[in-house]
C-alpha positions, -999 to 999 in steps of 0.1 A, spaced: 479 208 171 503 181 183 525 167 155 532 129 154 559 110 137 561 72 130 592 52 126 600 16 116 632 -3 124 646 -37 114 678 -54 124 692 -89 121 723 -106 136 738 -140 130 740 -164 159 771 -184 168 781 -209 195 799 -193 225 788 -157 219 767 -137 244 730 -133 239 718 -98 250 683 -88 240 665 -57 252 694 -49 276 691 -83 293 717 -111 292 699 -144 283 716 -178 289 718 -197 257 743 -218 238 743 -192 210 747 -155 209 749 -127 184 779 -119 162 784 -81 163 808 -52 166 789 -39 197 772 -62 223 749 -73 194 716 -63 211 694 -66 180 663 -55 199 679 -22 209 695 -17 174 661 -21 157 645 3 182 672 29 176 666 26 139 628 32 144 634 62 166 659 78 142 638 70 112 607 87 127 626 120 126 645 113 93 678 112 112 693 83 94 701 50 110 721 35 138 751 29 115 753 66 106 756 77 142 775 47 156 794 31 127 806 -5 132 841 5 119 846 29 148 866 13 176 848 36 201 817 13 197 836 -20 199 817 -42 225 797 -12 236 766 -18 258 737 -9 234 717 7 261 743 35 259 734 39 223 697 39 230 702 66 257 721 88 231 693 83 205 667 93 230 687 124 238 686 132 201 649 127 199 643 150 228 667 176 214 644 177 183 614 183 205 598 149 206 589 122 231 580 86 227 543 78 226 549 41 223 571 14 209 560 -20 195 588 -46 191 586 -81 176 615 -105 180 617 -135 157 640 -163 172 635 -200 172 652 -207 205 654 -200 234 619 -193 245 618 -156 253 585 -153 271 601 -155 306 624 -125 297 598 -101 281 589 -82 313 626 -77 322 634 -64 287 604 -40 288 615 -27 322 651 -22 311 642 -4 279 617 18 296 643 27 323 669 36 297 645 56 276 629 74 307 594 62 298 567 41 314 568 3 309 533 5 294 549 25 265 570 -5 255 555 -36 239 577 -66 232 564 -98 215 584 -129 206 577 -154 179 594 -183 160 593 -189 123 581 -225 127 616 -236 118 615 -218 84 643 -197 70 675 -185 87 657 -178 119 641 -213 119 675 -229 113 688 -209 143 713 -191 122 701 -157 132 676 -135 150 656 -106 135 637 -78 151 610 -54 138 602 -22 157 576 5 153 575 37 172 551 67 175 566 100 186 547 131 196 559 167 199 569 177 234 548 203 251 563 237 247 565 260 276 
């Protein structure tokens, strides 16, 4: 019998003028970007938390603390690769990931395919295993006021085939 594990992740970053906006490993031109210790890729941070949570391995802050200078301005795809290595070391593979980005502006639809491709490449999975959706909050709350971006991620892992 194959064993499955489900994980959920959530991350939020404040937005500020003049900062870089990197989502799903893709740089997106916008007047605001995320404030963060790393590159601020809230999509990948949420995904990492979902993956780690599925196997009860803690969260991204446990493995890559924001007070460690090693991770200052680090490309979050490097963190995702390390997390996938941990998942595989524990005998699991990704079945699928479902990610929802809540951000008022810019419109993210033109970037979704590129994000899916980049994440799939880093994780070593098929693009069809990665779902990304974007929504606004109809100008409500901190997301609607363009003060921040939030991301929700869910993953399903399955045990690797043993030889």
